[in-house]
ZANU-797643 format. One record per residue: residue in one letter; x, y, z of N, C-alpha, C in turn. Coordinates in pm, whole numbers, padded with zeros to 5 digits, always signed. Example, Ala and Ser with C-alpha at 12.3 -4.5 7.8 and 13.67 -1.06 7.14 Angstrom:
2
A+01319-00569+00780+01230-00450+00780+01320-00330+00780
S+01285-00225+00708+01367-00106+00714+01290+00003+00787
//
This chain:
454
M+13171+07184-08595+13030+07198-08554+13021+07242-08409
S+13103+07179-08323+13101+07215-08181+13150+07357-08159
L+13246+07400-08243+13297+07537-08232+13189+07638-08265
A+13112+07609-08368+13005+07700-08408+12897+07710-08301
C+12872+07599-08230+12772+07602-08123+12822+07674-08000
G+12955+07675-07987+13011+07738-07867+13019+07889-07875
L+13021+07943-07995+13036+08087-08010+12923+08167-07945
P+12794+08132-07967+12688+08210-07901+12701+08209-07749
V+12746+08099-07693+12761+08093-07548+12866+08192-07501
V+12978+08197-07572+13085+08291-07537+13036+08434-07549
E+12963+08462-07655+12911+08597-07675+12812+08635-07566
C+12728+08542-07525+12631+08570-07419+12700+08598-07287
V+12802+08517-07257+12877+08539-07132+12944+08675-07134
Y+13002+08710-07249+13067+08840-07262+12967+08954-07246
C+12850+08941-07307+12747+09045-07296+12697+09058-07153
L+12681+08946-07086+12637+08951-06946+12742+09018-06858
A+12868+08987-06884+12976+09049-06807+12978+09200-06831
C+12962+09242-06955+12960+09385-06986+12839+09454-06924
A+12723+09385-06928+12602+09443-06869+12618+09457-06717
R+12679+09355-06653+12702+09363-06508+12797+09477-06474
W+12903+09490-06554+12997+09599-06531+12930+09735-06548
A+12852+09750-06657+12786+09878-06683+12685+09912-06574
W+12613+09812-06525+12514+09836-06420+12582+09883-06292
K+12690+09815-06253+12759+09851-06130+12826+09987-06143
R+12883+10015-06261+12953+10141-06279+12856+10258-06286
C+12751+10245-06364+12656+10355-06381+12575+10379-06255
G+12553+10274-06177+12478+10290-06053+12562+10332-05936
H+12693+10341-05956+12783+10376-05845+12802+10527-05840
S+12788+10586-05724+12811+10729-05705+12907+10749-05589
A+12971+10866-05587+13075+10892-05487+13018+10895-05345
G+12895+10941-05330+12838+10951-05197+12815+10816-05130
Q+12802+10711-05209+12777+10578-05152+12895+10528-05072
E+13016+10565-05112+13136+10513-05047+13147+10558-04902
S+13110+10681-04876+13127+10737-04742+12994+10759-04670
A+12886+10699-04718+12754+10724-04659+12748+10681-04513
S+12822+10577-04477+12819+10527-04340+12928+10586-04252
W+13011+10674-04306+13119+10733-04228+13066+10841-04135
A+13142+10872-04033+13105+10978-03939+13136+11115-03997
L+13062+11215-03951+13089+11352-03994+13216+11404-03927
A+13297+11475-04005+13420+11532-03951+13388+11655-03866
S+13469+11679-03766+13452+11796-03679+13540+11910-03729
P+13508+12034-03693+13591+12146-03739+13732+12141-03683
E+13751+12083-03563+13884+12077-03504+13978+11991-03588
E+13931+11878-03636+14018+11789-03713+14033+11832-03858
F+13932+11903-03911+13936+11941-04052+13995+12080-04074
E+14017+12153-03968+14064+12292-03979+14194+12307-04058
P+14294+12218-04043+14419+12239-04117+14408+12220-04268
V+14303+12156-04318+14299+12118-04460+14301+12239-04553
P+14211+12339-04539+14221+12456-04629+14354+12528-04616
R+14406+12533-04496+14535+12599-04474+14648+12526-04546
M+14646+12392-04542+14748+12315-04612+14735+12331-04764
C+14612+12342-04812+14592+12364-04956+14655+12495-05000
R+14638+12599-04919+14696+12729-04956+14847+12729-04944
T+14901+12654-04849+15046+12643-04837+15103+12570-04958
I+15034+12466-05004+15077+12395-05125+15070+12488-05245
L+14964+12569-05253+14949+12662-05366+15059+12765-05371
A+15127+12790-05258+15238+12887-05258+15351+12841-05349
N+15361+12711-05377+15463+12662-05469+15437+12705-05612
Y+15313+12746-05642+15278+12790-05776+15295+12941-05793
E+15322+13012-05684+15330+13158-05688+15468+13204-05735
D+15469+13312-05815+15595+13375-05852+15643+13471-05745
D+15547+13539-05682+15579+13637-05578+15490+13608-05457
L+15548+13559-05349+15470+13526-05231+15412+13649-05164
A+15472+13764-05185+15419+13886-05125+15291+13932-05193
H+15273+13894-05319+15152+13929-05394+15095+13801-05457
P+15035+13714-05377+14988+13585-05428+14867+13600-05520
Q+14861+13512-05618+14749+13511-05711+14636+13420-05664
F+14669+13316-05587+14571+13214-05552+14512+13231-05413
A+14564+13325-05334+14512+13344-05199+14384+13427-05205
P+14274+13383-05145+14149+13461-05149+14159+13585-05061
P+14089+13693-05096+14091+13815-05015+14039+13787-04874
G+14116+13830-04776+14075+13811-04637+14097+13671-04584
G+14147+13580-04668+14171+13443-04625+14311+13424-04571
Y+14345+13300-04546+14476+13267-04492+14585+13290-04596
R+14692+13357-04555+14806+13379-04641+14933+13347-04564
I+15029+13291-04634+15156+13263-04567+15241+13388-04565
D+15323+13401-04464+15412+13515-04447+15543+13484-04518
P+15579+13560-04621+15704+13530-04694+15827+13530-04604
A+15823+13608-04496+15938+13612-04406+15957+13482-04329
C+15851+13400-04321+15858+13274-04247+15885+13154-04337
V+15911+13178-04465+15948+13069-04556+16095+13039-04535
V+16125+12928-04474+16262+12892-04440+16340+12847-04562
R+16277+12770-04649+16345+12714-04766+16244+12699-04878
R+16287+12730-05001+16199+12712-05117+16282+12659-05233
K+16239+12549-05292+16314+12486-05399+16226+12474-05524
N+16286+12504-05640+16215+12488-05767+16274+12370-05843
Y+16234+12352-05968+16280+12237-06046+16431+12242-06070
A+16486+12362-06086+16630+12372-06106+16706+12328-05981
D+16651+12360-05865+16717+12321-05740+16709+12171-05714
T+16595+12111-05747+16576+11969-05720+16632+11880-05830
R+16671+11939-05943+16726+11865-06058+16630+11754-06103
G+16501+11779-06088+16400+11686-06135+16380+11564-06047
R+16445+11559-05932+16430+11443-05845+16298+11444-05768
V+16240+11564-05755+16116+11580-05679+16050+11708-05726
T+15919+11719-05705+15848+11842-05742+15891+11957-05653
P+15872+12083-05695+15907+12197-05610+15838+12192-05475
Y+15905+12242-05373+15851+12239-05238+15904+12358-05159
L+15844+12380-05045+15890+12485-04954+15874+12438-04810
I+15953+12498-04722+15943+12473-04578+15896+12604-04515
Y+15785+12596-04446+15721+12716-04390+15704+12702-04239
L+15740+12806-04168+15728+12808-04023+15602+12886-03987
D+15498+12814-03952+15367+12873-03922+15356+12894-03772
H+15391+13015-03727+15389+13045-03584+15247+13055-03530
D+15154+13101-03611+15016+13116-03565+14952+12983-03528
H+14994+12876-03594+14936+12744-03569+15038+12646-03513
A+15154+12696-03469+15259+12613-03408+15289+12493-03496
D+15329+12520-03620+15344+12412-03718+15465+12438-03807
I+15542+12333-03832+15650+12334-03930+15601+12255-04050
V+15584+12322-04164+15519+12260-04279+15618+12246-04394
L+15625+12126-04449+15695+12102-04575+15589+12066-04677
A+15567+12156-04774+15458+12141-04871+15514+12122-05010
L+15459+12023-05083+15504+11991-05219+15391+12014-05319
R+15425+12065-05434+15326+12087-05539+15297+11956-05611
G+15196+11960-05697+15155+11841-05769+15226+11823-05902
L+15174+11730-05981+15235+11696-06109+15230+11813-06205
N+15343+11837-06272+15351+11936-06379+15353+11861-06511
L+15246+11876-06589+15233+11800-06714+15341+11835-06815
A+15409+11949-06796+15511+11991-06891+15652+11945-06852
K+15665+11876-06737+15796+11836-06689+15814+11684-06703
E+15914+11644-06782+15941+11502-06799+15990+11438-06670
S+16055+11516-06585+16109+11461-06461+15998+11410-06369
D+15881+11476-06372+15770+11429-06289+15719+11294-06338
Y+15718+11275-06470+15678+11145-06524+15780+11037-06486
A+15908+11077-06481+16012+10980-06445+15990+10929-06303
V+15946+11017-06213+15917+10973-06076+15801+10873-06076
L+15699+10900-06157+15584+10809-06163+15621+10674-06225
L+15705+10678-06328+15738+10554-06399+15834+10467-06321
D+15901+10523-06222+15995+10446-06141+15917+10378-06029
N+15845+10272-06064+15760+10206-05964+15812+10068-05927
R+15840+09986-06025+15881+09848-06000+15779+09780-05907
L+15654+09780-05950+15545+09727-05869+15576+09584-05825
G+15565+09560-05696+15588+09428-05641+15732+09403-05600
K+15822+09497-05631+15963+09479-05594+16006+09572-05482
R+15922+09672-05447+15961+09768-05346+15882+09740-05219
K+15942+09666-05131+15877+09631-05004+15936+09716-04894
F+15851+09772-04810+15896+09863-04705+15808+09845-04583
D+15868+09823-04470+15795+09810-04343+15686+09704-04350
G+15715+09592-04413+15619+09484-04420+15511+09500-04524
G+15516+09605-04603+15418+09627-04709+15487+09672-04836
Y+15407+09712-04935+15460+09757-05063+15431+09905-05082
V+15527+09976-05142+15512+10119-05167+15557+10149-05309
H+15524+10269-05355+15566+10315-05487+15714+10354-05480
N+15796+10291-05562+15941+10308-05554+15984+10451-05586
G+15929+10511-05691+15969+10646-05729+15935+10749-05624
L+15817+10736-05563+15778+10830-05458+15865+10813-05334
L+15902+10690-05302+15988+10666-05187+16127+10724-05210
R+16181+10709-05329+16312+10765-05360+16308+10918-05359
A+16199+10976-05407+16186+11122-05402+16184+11171-05258
A+16115+11098-05171+16114+11134-05029+16253+11126-04969
G+16328+11023-05006+16465+11013-04957+16551+11128-05001
W+16530+11177-05124+16607+11292-05173+16574+11418-05093
V+16447+11440-05065+16406+11557-04988+16469+11554-04848
L+16465+11438-04784+16519+11427-04649+16671+11441-04649
D+16739+11394-04753+16883+11417-04764+16913+11566-04771
A+16829+11639-04845+16854+11782-04864+16812+11866-04745
E+16706+11826-04674+16648+11913-04572+16653+11855-04431
C+16723+11746-04411+16726+11683-04278+16778+11777-04172
D+16891+11845-04200+16951+11934-04101+16858+12050-04067
V+16794+12106-04169+16703+12219-04145+16584+12175-04059
L+16524+12061-04093+16411+12012-04016+16451+11979-03872
K+16567+11919-03857+16613+11884-03723+16633+12007-03636
E+16690+12114-03695+16708+12239-03620+16575+12301-03582
L+16480+12301-03676+16349+12360-03646+16274+12280-03540
V+16281+12148-03549+16214+12063-03450+16273+12086-03311
A+16407+12104-03304+16471+12128-03175+16444+12268-03124
E+16439+12366-03214+16417+12505-03173+16273+12530-03128
Y+16178+12457-03188+16037+12474-03153+15981+12339-03107
P+16009+12301-02983+15972+12166-02936+15822+12143-02923
T+15741+12248-02923+15596+12231-02913+15527+12234-03049
Y+15602+12256-03156+15543+12263-03289+15529+12123-03349
T+15427+12106-03431+15412+11982-03507+15493+11991-03635
L+15530+11875-03689+15600+11866-03816+15503+11806-03918
T+15463+11887-04016+15359+11847-04110+15414+11838-04251
F+15385+11727-04318+15417+11711-04460+15286+11718-04537
A+15282+11803-04639+15159+11821-04717+15193+11820-04865
G+15103+11766-04945+15125+11763-05089+14996+11737-05163
H+14999+11768-05292+14882+11748-05377+14920+11656-05493
S+14834+11559-05524+14853+11470-05638+14985+11395-05626
L+15077+11415-05718+15208+11351-05709+15277+11390-05579
G+15267+11516-05540+15328+11561-05415+15267+11496-05292
S+15139+11455-05301+15076+11389-05187+15140+11253-05160
G+15175+11181-05268+15242+11053-05250+15379+11070-05188
I+15453+11173-05231+15584+11200-05172+15570+11239-05026
A+15469+11322-04996+15446+11364-04857+15415+11244-04768
A+15333+11150-04819+15302+11030-04742+15427+10947-04717
M+15512+10934-04819+15636+10860-04801+15729+10931-04702
L+15731+11063-04705+15811+11140-04609+15767+11109-04466
A+15636+11109-04444+15585+11082-04309+15622+10942-04263
V+15610+10844-04352+15641+10706-04315+15789+10691-04282
V+15877+10748-04366+16020+10734-04344+16063+10808-04217
V+16008+10926-04193+16044+11002-04073+15999+10927-03947
V+15879+10871-03950+15832+10795-03834+15924+10676-03807
Q+15975+10615-03913+16064+10500-03896+16206+10541-03858
N+16238+10670-03871+16373+10719-03839+16365+10845-03753
R+16287+10841-03650+16264+10960-03569+16390+11009-03500
D+16485+10919-03471+16607+10961-03404+16690+11052-03493
K+16673+11045-03624+16748+11132-03715+16697+11275-03711
L+16581+11297-03654+16528+11434-03635+16518+11467-03487
G+16614+11420-03410+16617+11456-03268+16517+11380-03184
N+16485+11254-03222+16390+11173-03146+16253+11242-03133
I+16207+11295-03242+16076+11359-03242+15967+11256-03212
E+15868+11296-03133+15760+11204-03098+15672+11177-03219
R+15619+11056-03224+15533+11017-03337+15411+11108-03346
K+15354+11147-03233+15233+11229-03236+15259+11369-03289
R+15384+11411-03298+15416+11542-03354+15428+11538-03506
V+15434+11420-03564+15448+11406-03709+15310+11379-03769
R+15276+11451-03876+15149+11428-03944+15165+11462-04092
C+15069+11416-04169+15074+11436-04314+14932+11463-04364
Y+14922+11555-04460+14795+11582-04529+14817+11560-04678
A+14759+11451-04728+14770+11415-04869+14642+11463-04939
I+14654+11567-05019+14539+11626-05088+14527+11560-05227
A+14408+11507-05257+14387+11431-05381+14496+11326-05395
P+14502+11230-05303+14620+11144-05290+14632+11042-05403
A+14756+11012-05435+14785+10900-05525+14785+10771-05443
R+14753+10661-05507+14757+10531-05440+14903+10488-05436
C+14962+10493-05317+15108+10482-05307+15155+10375-05211
M+15066+10309-05135+15111+10208-05040+15007+10098-05027
S+15053+09980-04986+14964+09866-04971+14867+09888-04855
L+14765+09805-04849+14655+09828-04756+14700+09820-04610
N+14790+09728-04579+14834+09718-04440+14905+09844-04394
L+14985+09906-04481+15051+10032-04445+14952+10148-04443
A+14858+10149-04537+14759+10257-04541+14680+10264-04412
V+14646+10148-04355+14572+10144-04229+14664+10168-04110
R+14785+10113-04115+14877+10122-04002+14916+10267-03972
Y+14930+10350-04075+14974+10488-04054+14856+10586-04056
A+14738+10538-04023+14620+10625-04023+14624+10727-03910
D+14708+10706-03809+14721+10806-03703+14813+10919-03741
V+14885+10905-03853+14980+11007-03898+14935+11072-04027
I+14885+10992-04122+14852+11042-04256+14703+11065-04269
N+14666+11180-04326+14527+11215-04355+14513+11244-04503
S+14424+11172-04570+14400+11191-04713+14267+11262-04734
V+14268+11361-04822+14149+11442-04850+14107+11420-04995
V+13983+11377-05015+13930+11348-05149+13805+11431-05172
L+13800+11502-05284+13682+11580-05320+13592+11500-05413
Q+13475+11466-05367+13367+11404-05444+13413+11292-05538
D+13426+11320-05668+13447+11217-05770+13592+11204-05816
D+13686+11264-05747+13826+11265-05789+13870+11126-05834
F+13930+11120-05954+13965+10990-06015+14090+10928-05956
L+14187+11008-05911+14318+10953-05877+14315+10858-05757
P+14248+10892-05646+14246+10795-05535+14171+10667-05569
R+14092+10669-05676+14014+10551-05715+14079+10472-05828
T+14186+10523-05884+14247+10459-06000+14341+10349-05954
A+14292+10226-05960+14375+10113-05922+14480+10082-06028
T+14461+10135-06149+14561+10116-06254+14691+10181-06211
P+14804+10109-06215+14931+10171-06179+14957+10296-06262
L+15007+10401-06197+15025+10528-06264+15117+10517-06384
E+15220+10432-06373+15311+10421-06485+15243+10359-06607
D+15144+10269-06585+15071+10210-06698+14986+10315-06768
I+14930+10408-06687+14847+10514-06745+14928+10601-06841
F+15047+10642-06796+15124+10734-06878+15198+10663-06991
K+15223+10532-06976+15279+10457-07086+15176+10435-07196
S+15048+10431-07159+14942+10400-07255+14850+10519-07273
I+14907+10639-07276+14825+10761-07279+14741+10770-07407
L+14791+10711-07520+14715+10715-07643+14600+10617-07643
C+14606+10521-07552+14502+10419-07545+14441+10417-07405
L+14439+10532-07340+14394+10539-07201+14251+10494-07181
P+14153+10535-07263+14015+10487-07241+14004+10335-07246
C+14074+10274-07342+14068+10127-07351+14131+10063-07228
L+14243+10118-07184+14312+10062-07068+14226+10071-06943
L+14169+10189-06918+14086+10207-06799+13961+10120-06806
C+13904+10106-06926+13785+10023-06940+13816+09878-06904
L+13929+09827-06957+13966+09689-06928+13996+09670-06779
R+14064+09767-06720+14096+09757-06577+13969+09762-06493
C+13877+09852-06529+13752+09864-06454+13670+09736-06463
M+13665+09678-06584+13590+09553-06601+13652+09441-06518
R+13784+09435-06517+13851+09330-06441+13826+09346-06291
D+13840+09471-06241+13822+09494-06097+13677+09474-06055
T+13583+09504-06145+13443+09485-06112+13407+09338-06101
C+13467+09257-06186+13434+09115-06189+13510+09035-06083
I+13616+09093-06026+13691+09023-05921+13629+09055-05786
P+13599+08958-05704+13542+08985-05570+13636+09071-05487
E+13576+09157-05403+13656+09251-05326+13746+09181-05226
D+13703+09066-05171+13788+08997-05076+13915+08945-05142
V+13908+08916-05271+14027+08874-05344+14122+08993-05361
L+14066+09111-05391+14149+09231-05405+14217+09266-05274
L+14145+09250-05162+14202+09284-05033+14320+09194-04997
R+14319+09073-05046+14427+08980-05012+14547+08993-05106
D+14541+09088-05199+14655+09112-05288+14753+09205-05217
P+14869+09154-05174+14960+09238-05095+15025+09350-05175
R+15022+09341-05309+15090+09441-05391+14997+09549-05443
R+14871+09539-05415+14775+09640-05460+14792+09766-05375
L+14804+09881-05439+14829+10006-05369+14699+10080-05343
Y+14698+10160-05235+14578+10230-05190+14612+10374-05152
A+14507+10455-05139+14524+10589-05083+14558+10574-04935
P+14653+10652-04884+14705+10627-04750+14623+10689-04638
G+14633+10627-04518+14588+10688-04394+14438+10701-04376
R+14402+10794-04287+14262+10829-04261+14209+10908-04379
L+14085+10880-04418+14025+10944-04536+13922+11049-04496
Y+13927+11163-04561+13826+11269-04548+13763+11289-04685
H+13634+11265-04694+13563+11272-04822+13470+11392-04821
I+13495+11487-04910+13410+11606-04924+13303+11575-05027
V+13178+11571-04984+13066+11538-05073+12982+11663-05093
E+12963+11700-05219+12888+11822-05249+12784+11803-05359
R+12776+11682-05415+12678+11653-05518+12607+11522-05485
K+12482+11510-05527+12403+11391-05503+12366+11327-05636
P+12350+11196-05639+12320+11129-05768+12185+11170-05823
F+12182+11185-05954+12059+11216-06028+11999+11352-05988
R+12084+11441-05938+12039+11576-05903+12136+11677-05961
C+12083+11788-06008+12167+11891-06071+12214+11991-05966
G+12330+12050-05992+12381+12154-05904+12458+12098-05785
R+12521+12190-05714+12601+12155-05597+12524+12187-05470
Y+12554+12112-05367+12490+12129-05237+12595+12176-05136
P+12553+12225-05021+12653+12260-04919+12742+12139-04889
P+12873+12155-04898+12962+12040-04884+12959+11980-04743
V+12964+11849-04738+12967+11774-04614+13094+11691-04613
V+13163+11687-04501+13289+11613-04490+13267+11492-04400
R+13294+11375-04453+13284+11251-04377+13423+11188-04366
T+13447+11121-04255+13580+11067-04231+13571+10927-04171
A+13674+10846-04200+13682+10710-04147+13820+10654-04178
V+13848+10540-04117+13966+10461-04151+13914+10330-04209
P+13867+10331-04332+13807+10210-04388+13912+10109-04431
V+13872+09984-04430+13958+09877-04484+13898+09828-04615
D+13779+09770-04608+13709+09735-04731+13627+09857-04776
G+13603+09868-04906+13532+09984-04959+13614+10111-04954
R+13744+10098-04977+13836+10212-04965+13861+10274-05103
F+13760+10343-05157+13769+10409-05288+13819+10311-05394
E+13743+10202-05411+13785+10095-05500+13737+10115-05643
H+13634+10197-05667+13573+10203-05800+13575+10346-05853
I+13612+10360-05980+13608+10489-06047+13463+10530-06067
V+13433+10656-06041+13299+10709-06059+13287+10768-06199
L+13188+10722-06274+13166+10777-06408+13100+10913-06394
S+13183+11016-06397+13135+11152-06374+13214+11249-06459
C+13147+11354-06506+13215+11457-06582+13304+11543-06493
N+13291+11528-06362+13371+11606-06267+13489+11527-06212
A+13515+11408-06267+13620+11321-06212+13757+11386-06220
T+13780+11469-06322+13910+11536-06335+13910+11673-06269
S+13800+11747-06279+13795+11880-06218+13801+11872-06066
D+13750+11765-06007+13756+11749-05862+13897+11721-05813
H+13989+11701-05906+14129+11677-05868+14208+11806-05854
A+14154+11918-05901+14227+12045-05901+14242+12098-05760
I+14363+12141-05725+14393+12189-05590+14316+12317-05557
I+14294+12402-05657+14221+12527-05632+14077+12496-05593
W+14015+12403-05665+13876+12369-05635+13865+12297-05501
I+13960+12213-05469+13959+12144-05340+13971+12244-05226
E+14057+12344-05243+14074+12446-05139+13945+12525-05115
K+13877+12560-05224+13753+12638-05210+13644+12557-05140
E+13628+12432-05181+13524+12350-05121+13558+12311-04977
A+13685+12290-04948+13726+12260-04811+13701+12378-04719
Q+13731+12499-04766+13706+12617-04685+13556+12640-04665
K+13479+12615-04769+13334+12630-04757+13278+12530-04656
A+13327+12407-04661+13281+12305-04566+13319+12342-04423
L+13442+12393-04405+13486+12434-04271+13404+12550-04219
D+13373+12647-04304+13289+12761-04262+13151+12715-04216
L+13094+12618-04286+12963+12565-04246+12971+12495-04111
M+13078+12422-04087+13096+12357-03957+13104+12460-03844
L+13181+12566-03868+13197+12669-03765+13067+12744-03742
E+12988+12765-03847+12859+12833-03831+12765+12749-03743
R+12764+12620-03763+12679+12534-03680+12722+12540-03534
E+12853+12547-03511+12902+12556-03373+12860+12688-03308
Q+12866+12796-03385+12826+12926-03330+12677+12927-03297
I+12597+12862-03380+12453+12857-03351+12428+12776-03224
M+12505+12668-03208+12488+12584-03089+12548+12648-02964
E+12638+12746-02983+12701+12818-02872+12768+12721-02773
I+12861+12643-02825+12933+12548-02741+13040+12621-02660
P+13041+12608-02528+13143+12675-02446+13284+12625-02477
A+13383+12708-02444+13522+12672-02474+13565+12545-02401
K+13519+12529-02275+13557+12410-02198+13504+12283-02265
Q+13382+12288-02313+13325+12172-02379+13397+12143-02511
R+13445+12249-02578+13522+12227-02700+13651+12151-02670
M+13718+12188-02561+13841+12118-02523+13811+11973-02488
E+13704+11951-02416+13667+11813-02381+13632+11733-02506
R+13563+11797-02599+13527+11728-02722+13650+11695-02805
K+13750+11784-02803+13873+11758-02876+13945+11636-02820
E+13948+11623-02687+14011+11506-02626+13930+11380-02655
T+13798+11394-02650+13713+11279-02683+13733+11236-02828
L+13747+11333-02918+13770+11303-03059+13902+11229-03077
R+14004+11269-03003+14133+11202-03013+14121+11056-02971
R+14049+11031-02863+14031+10892-02818+13948+10811-02919
E+13846+10875-02975+13764+10805-03073+13845+10767-03197
H+13932+10858-03242+14017+10828-03356+14111+10713-03325
M+14162+10709-03203+14252+10600-03165+14177+10467-03165
E+14056+10467-03111+13976+10344-03109+13938+10301-03250
E+13905+10398-03335+13869+10366-03473+13989+10309-03547
H+14107+10363-03517+14229+10313-03579+14255+10168-03538
K+14241+10138-03410+14260+10000-03364+14155+09907-03425
A+14032+09957-03435+13927+09874-03496+13958+09844-03642
A+14015+09941-03713+14052+09919-03853+14162+09814-03864
L+14257+09817-03772+14363+09715-03773+14305+09576-03747
R+14212+09569-03653+14148+09440-03626+14066+09394-03746
R+13999+09487-03811+13920+09455-03930+14011+09402-04042
A+14129+09462-04055+14222+09416-04158+14267+09273-04131
V+14287+09241-04004+14324+09103-03969+14209+09008-04001
T+14086+09051-03969+13969+08968-03995+13952+08938-04144
L+13983+09038-04228+13968+09021-04372+14090+08956-04436
A+14184+08911-04352+14303+08841-04401+14388+08928-04492
V+14397+09059-04459+14488+09147-04532+14631+09107-04498
P+14716+09083-04597+14852+09036-04568+14930+09131-04478
D+14999+09074-04377+15087+09147-04286+15014+09256-04208
A+14884+09240-04186+14808+09342-04113+14811+09317-03963
E+14851+09197-03919+14842+09165-03777+14952+09228-03693
S+15063+09269-03754+15172+09327-03676+15206+09464-03731
P+15222+09566-03647+15254+09699-03697+15388+09705-03768
S+15498+09706-03697+15629+09717-03758+15721+09611-03702
T+15800+09550-03786+15891+09445-03740+16021+09502-03688
Y+16040+09631-03705+16167+09686-03659+16154+09821-03592
G+16074+09912-03646+16058+10041-03583+16171+10136-03615
T+16209+10216-03516+16307+10321-03537+16446+10264-03554
F+16519+10321-03647+16659+10284-03659+16737+10342-03542
S+16811+10261-03474+16899+10309-03368+17043+10285-03411
E+17133+10359-03348+17272+10346-03387+17324+10206-03359
D+17285+10148-03243+17335+10016-03208+17283+09910-03303
S+17149+09911-03323+17090+09807-03408+17135+09819-03551
S+17152+09944-03600+17193+09960-03739+17335+09913-03760
E+17423+09933-03662+17559+09887-03675+17566+09735-03672
K+17486+09671-03584+17486+09527-03575+17421+09463-03696
G+17316+09527-03747+17239+09465-03854+17303+09479-03991
C+17398+09570-04008+17452+09596-04141+17603+09591-04143
E+17661+09499-04068+17805+09491-04062+17865+09455-04197
S+17792+09378-04276+17845+09333-04404+17814+09427-04518
S+17742+09535-04490+17705+09628-04597+17820+09721-04627
P+17824+09777-04748+17930+09871-04782+17927+09993-04695
A+17809+10032-04646+17800+10154-04565+17871+10138-04432
S+17891+10013-04383+17951+09994-04253+18100+10024-04254
S+18161+10029-04374+18303+10056-04382+18334+10204-04388
R+18231+10289-04385+18254+10433-04393+18311+10484-04261
K+18368+10599-04265+18424+10658-04145+18313+10696-04049
S+18343+10693-03921+18241+10719-03820+18188+10860-03826
G+18269+10953-03875+18224+11092-03879+18146+11126-04003
Q+18133+11032-04098+18062+11058-04222+17914+11022-04207
R+17828+11115-04242+17685+11094-04223+17627+11005-04331
M+17537+10917-04291+17471+10827-04386+17353+10898-04450
S+17334+10878-04579+17225+10944-04649+17094+10873-04619
W+16983+10943-04643+16850+10884-04621+16823+10773-04720
D+16876+10784-04842+16860+10675-04938+16921+10546-04886
E+17038+10559-04821+17103+10442-04765+17026+10387-04646
L+16969+10478-04566+16885+10432-04455+16766+10353-04506
I+16705+10400-04614+16591+10329-04673+16636+10193-04726
E+16750+10191-04792+16798+10065-04849+16835+09964-04740
R+16868+10011-04620+16907+09921-04514+16789+09841-04459
V+16670+09876-04502+16554+09795-04465+16555+09663-04541
F+16638+09654-04643+16641+09537-04728+16774+09466-04717
E+16777+09341-04749+16901+09267-04762+16884+09163-04872
K+16991+09124-04931+16987+09024-05039+16976+08883-04979
N+16881+08806-05028+16876+08667-04987+16953+08582-05086
E+16949+08453-05069+17032+08364-05151+16992+08367-05298
S+16864+08394-05324+16817+08396-05462+16837+08530-05529
G+16887+08628-05453+16912+08760-05510+16794+08854-05503
K+16681+08811-05445+16564+08897-05433+16575+08981-05307
M+16502+09095-05305+16506+09184-05190+16402+09139-05088
V+16447+09122-04964+16356+09084-04857+16374+09179-04741
L+16273+09185-04654+16277+09278-04542+16377+09231-04438
R+16463+09319-04392+16559+09284-04290+16488+09264-04157
Q+16519+09157-04087+16451+09122-03963+16534+09152-03840
S+16658+09199-03857+16746+09212-03743+16735+09345-03672
L+16652+09436-03721+16642+09566-03658+16546+09561-03541
S+16565+09648-03448+16491+09641-03322+16355+09705-03334
P+16250+09650-03266+16116+09708-03273+16107+09835-03192
G+16004+09919-03228+15988+10041-03152+15864+10117-03185
D+15846+10155-03312+15739+10247-03348+15603+10184-03343
G+15592+10053-03349+15461+09992-03356+15392+09977-03222
E+15458+10020-03113+15400+09995-02981+15269+10067-02959
S+15258+10189-03014+15137+10267-02988+15016+10215-03063
L+15036+10122-03158+14925+10074-03239+14875+09938-03193
T+14946+09872-03103+14905+09738-03063+14802+09744-02952
//
């Protein structure tokens, strides 16, 4: 009798939960997330369309006659392509990429293409996650993307080091789309932590542009590296908002709507402060640039507006129920809208007729504002009790002295002095086995890289 009386109560609670979820989801639009963010300036947003076109070069059969480059727009010079690797060259360890020497913009670019739905090797990178077991620099990262970054650096370390030394005023930029964006973010993080391996390159010379980024690192790392990594999201793009682990999506591809529905309901019903305190929850990395071109309950597209911030809470937490959620993920569409947004910014500047001296002063002011915003985000993370947000890095750059002292018992220490250590081994040296056999962060390495963030 009591069971029969309890059933209506359970059904009512379930209906109320579904109604609450539907109300929050249907009433949520992409513009709400970045409504309070500041407008991006043309100086900071200028590299984005260029990086998109450099990434698109990985899809070209003939760089001299590109299919995706717009007439009169930016094109890469085939003679300045230092290295280009396809799937046969990478043996499926990483997506195709190229190294481009951009003399016009004083930039050394390593650009990676996105996921190829026809390649099983790309799925293997996604499925190699081991969520909660891959801890790096005091936070959690996607294991497969980190290993792919280590493979790229093993293959291209010497080339990058030579280019960095030959062009000391050039920046070193890692760019990628979708799956490649996660690898690019991991490349930036690993290089910053091992700057001496590239000739002691300064941190300010390293940067990353993650186009339609995958959620690849925990919140403390996403905020900590906001001075290096820039993520670009077009309107309703689903991937930066998909809290569902990527490997779960592809394992459950036949039941994807049910899986996403259950995940969305769970995330909607869990308070955001609880989500923020989950150290293993992955996020889109770095500073965020949100291109908004549509408004809720209105038809058609509007002139795109770019807003930017280093948010801690409200960091693309909810999937937007939109028919454009997948089309906004396409690199071609992102490039077109980014270029359109940049052209509008430049037109406004021409109308205002800002002198060159004032532009330089504004650029310096923008740099200081970004630094202050970055520090404020770190303080905000501490206030919200984000795990491990109070300290930047516990070790910083690997040095020869500290690495020799810290890993005397490791197998790598018995190698000959003239034999070079691989980047995979450098990454693994961040960990050591404790008594229970679990992987923990090594504490014996010397601090260094976190000084600029404190």
